[in-house]
C-alpha positions as CSV (number, residue, x, y, z in Angstrom):
1,M,-30.6,1.2,3.5
2,E,-32.6,-2.0,3.4
3,I,-30.2,-4.1,5.5
4,L,-30.5,-1.7,8.4
5,K,-34.3,-1.6,8.8
6,K,-34.3,-4.4,11.5
7,D,-31.7,-5.8,13.8
8,S,-32.7,-9.2,12.6
9,E,-31.7,-8.3,9.1
10,V,-28.4,-7.0,10.3
11,D,-27.8,-10.2,12.2
12,D,-28.6,-12.3,9.1
13,L,-26.1,-10.3,7.0
14,L,-23.5,-10.6,9.7
15,K,-24.0,-14.4,9.6
16,K,-23.7,-14.4,5.8
17,I,-20.5,-12.4,5.9
18,D,-19.2,-14.6,8.7
19,S,-19.9,-17.7,6.8
20,D,-18.2,-16.3,3.6
21,I,-15.0,-15.1,5.3
22,K,-14.7,-18.3,7.3
23,K,-14.5,-20.2,4.0
24,E,-12.4,-17.7,2.1
25,L,-9.9,-16.5,4.7
26,S,-7.2,-18.2,6.8
27,E,-8.0,-18.9,10.4
28,K,-5.7,-16.0,11.5
29,R,-7.3,-13.6,9.1
30,Y,-10.8,-14.7,10.1
31,N,-9.9,-14.1,13.8
32,H,-8.5,-10.7,12.9
33,S,-11.8,-9.8,11.1
34,I,-13.8,-10.8,14.2
35,G,-11.5,-8.7,16.3
36,V,-11.9,-5.7,14.0
37,M,-15.7,-6.1,14.1
38,K,-15.7,-6.0,17.9
39,K,-13.3,-3.0,18.1
40,A,-15.2,-1.1,15.4
41,E,-18.4,-1.5,17.4
42,E,-16.7,-0.3,20.5
43,L,-15.2,2.8,18.8
44,A,-18.4,3.5,16.9
45,K,-20.3,3.8,20.2
46,I,-17.7,6.3,21.5
47,Y,-17.7,8.5,18.4
48,G,-21.4,8.5,17.4
49,V,-21.1,6.1,14.4
50,N,-23.9,3.6,13.7
51,A,-22.6,0.5,15.5
52,N,-24.4,-1.9,13.1
53,I,-22.7,-0.4,10.1
54,A,-19.3,-0.5,11.9
55,K,-19.8,-4.2,12.7
56,L,-20.7,-5.1,9.2
57,V,-17.8,-3.2,7.7
58,G,-15.3,-4.4,10.3
59,L,-16.2,-8.0,9.7
60,A,-16.0,-7.7,5.9
61,H,-13.0,-5.3,5.6
62,D,-10.4,-8.0,4.6
63,I,-12.6,-10.1,2.4
64,G,-10.3,-9.5,-0.6
65,E,-7.0,-9.8,1.3
66,E,-6.1,-13.4,0.6
67,L,-6.5,-13.4,-3.2
68,S,-3.2,-14.1,-4.9
69,K,-1.3,-11.2,-6.7
70,E,-2.5,-12.5,-10.0
71,E,-6.1,-12.8,-8.8
72,K,-6.0,-9.2,-7.4
73,L,-4.8,-7.8,-10.7
74,S,-7.3,-9.9,-12.7
75,Y,-10.2,-8.8,-10.4
76,C,-9.3,-5.2,-10.9
77,E,-9.1,-5.5,-14.7
78,K,-12.3,-7.4,-15.0
79,N,-14.3,-5.1,-12.7
80,G,-12.9,-1.7,-13.9
81,I,-11.0,-0.9,-10.7
82,V,-8.4,1.8,-11.4
83,I,-4.9,0.9,-10.2
84,D,-2.2,3.6,-9.7
85,D,1.5,3.1,-10.1
86,T,2.1,2.5,-6.4
87,E,-0.6,-0.1,-6.2
88,R,0.7,-1.9,-9.3
89,L,4.1,-2.3,-7.6
90,N,2.6,-3.1,-4.2
91,V,-0.4,-5.2,-5.1
92,G,-1.2,-5.9,-1.5
93,L,-2.7,-2.4,-1.2
94,L,-5.4,-3.4,-3.6
95,H,-7.3,-5.6,-1.2
96,G,-9.2,-2.5,0.1
97,K,-10.5,-1.5,-3.3
98,I,-11.3,-5.2,-4.1
99,G,-13.0,-5.8,-0.8
100,A,-15.2,-2.7,-1.3
101,D,-16.3,-3.9,-4.7
102,I,-17.0,-7.4,-3.4
103,C,-19.1,-6.0,-0.6
104,K,-21.0,-3.8,-3.0
105,R,-21.9,-6.7,-5.3
106,R,-22.5,-9.4,-2.6
107,Y,-24.1,-7.5,0.2
108,G,-25.3,-4.2,-1.1
109,F,-22.9,-2.0,1.0
110,T,-23.5,1.7,0.6
111,T,-20.8,4.1,-0.8
112,E,-20.0,5.1,2.8
113,M,-19.4,1.5,3.8
114,Q,-17.4,0.7,0.6
115,N,-15.2,3.7,1.2
116,A,-14.4,2.6,4.8
117,I,-13.1,-0.7,3.3
118,K,-11.4,1.0,0.4
119,Y,-9.5,3.5,2.7
120,H,-8.4,1.1,5.4
121,T,-5.2,0.2,3.7
122,T,-3.7,3.7,3.0
123,G,-6.1,6.2,4.5
124,N,-7.8,9.0,2.5
125,E,-8.0,12.7,3.0
126,H,-11.8,12.5,2.7
127,M,-12.3,9.8,5.3
128,D,-15.5,10.2,7.4
129,K,-15.9,8.9,11.0
130,L,-16.8,5.4,9.9
131,A,-13.7,5.1,7.7
132,K,-11.6,6.4,10.6
133,V,-13.1,3.9,13.0
134,I,-12.4,1.0,10.7
135,F,-8.8,2.3,9.9
136,V,-8.0,2.4,13.6
137,A,-9.8,-0.7,14.6
138,D,-7.8,-2.7,12.1
139,K,-4.6,-1.6,13.8
140,I,-5.6,-2.1,17.4
141,E,-8.0,-5.1,17.6
142,E,-7.5,-7.5,20.5
143,N,-5.7,-10.2,18.4
144,R,-2.8,-7.8,17.6
145,K,0.2,-8.8,19.6
146,Y,3.9,-8.1,19.3
147,K,6.8,-9.8,20.9
148,D,9.0,-6.8,20.4
149,N,8.7,-4.6,23.5
150,R,8.7,-1.3,21.6
151,K,6.0,-2.4,19.2
152,A,3.9,-3.7,22.2
153,E,4.3,-0.4,24.0
154,K,3.2,1.5,20.9
155,L,0.2,-0.7,20.5
156,E,-1.0,0.1,24.0
157,V,-0.5,3.8,23.4
158,A,-2.6,3.5,20.2
159,R,-5.3,1.6,22.0
160,K,-5.5,4.3,24.7
161,L,-5.4,7.1,22.1
162,A,-8.2,5.5,20.1
163,K,-10.6,6.0,23.0
164,E,-9.6,9.6,23.4
165,N,-9.2,11.2,20.0
166,L,-10.1,9.5,16.8
167,D,-8.2,11.8,14.5
168,M,-5.0,11.6,16.6
169,A,-5.3,7.8,16.6
170,V,-5.4,7.8,12.8
171,L,-2.4,10.2,12.7
172,F,-0.5,8.0,15.1
173,E,-1.1,4.9,13.0
174,I,-0.1,6.6,9.8
175,D,3.1,7.9,11.4
176,E,3.9,4.4,12.6
177,S,3.3,3.0,9.1
178,L,5.3,5.7,7.4
179,E,8.2,5.1,9.8
180,Y,8.2,1.4,9.0
181,T,7.8,1.9,5.2
182,I,10.6,4.4,5.1
183,S,12.9,2.0,7.1
184,K,12.2,-0.6,4.4
185,K,12.8,1.9,1.6
186,E,9.4,1.0,0.1
187,L,7.0,3.1,-1.8
188,I,4.6,5.4,0.2
189,H,1.1,5.8,-1.2
190,I,0.2,9.4,-1.7
191,D,-3.1,8.9,0.1
192,S,-1.3,8.3,3.3
193,I,0.6,11.6,3.0
194,L,-2.6,13.5,2.1
195,T,-4.5,11.9,5.0
196,R,-1.7,12.9,7.4
197,N,-1.6,16.4,6.1
198,R,-5.4,16.8,6.2
199,I,-5.6,15.8,9.9
200,I,-2.8,18.1,10.8
201,I,-4.2,21.0,8.8
202,D,-7.7,20.5,10.4
203,N,-6.2,20.2,13.9
204,K,-4.3,23.5,13.5
205,A,-7.4,25.2,12.2
206,E,-9.4,24.0,15.2
207,K,-6.8,25.5,17.6
208,K,-6.9,29.0,16.1
């Protein structure tokens, strides 16, 4: 991939993305993106993922987040992004697919990088290590803070687990998300279920 030939080229692209999201996202979302970039780099080094790739994807992952509901639906229609029934009723989930498409067009992100952005909202049973790194980094980056003691304790558990077992960290976050979604009687995206099942199946197979 051209952007990875030299560190200077990676730095230039990071600066470009940084400039774009600083203009297009709220201060809170921008700071979150910086936090995900840092955490993604940290986890990438632990799990043998290209740290430059992880930084670029981490920084850009929420680039489509703050479009309005109407803008998200319009973007998908204009750019041929397929929407399922769950996403149509929960438009917020679309920012992963939209962000992946934006990064492909603007920055030349590879399919692997696009998928990591696409999957960070719901997970996906075909997630590779990069996608798992971004999925987890999004949930545990340093700017995440909770006043609720139970949530704060869970966050610390997740941060510890992320350094020990990437798959179990993904599973932990999916379980937390499912528990919350069920409590709100909201729709669960099938990809979250399939991701959870895949991790459990693979883990059982490894233990045989």
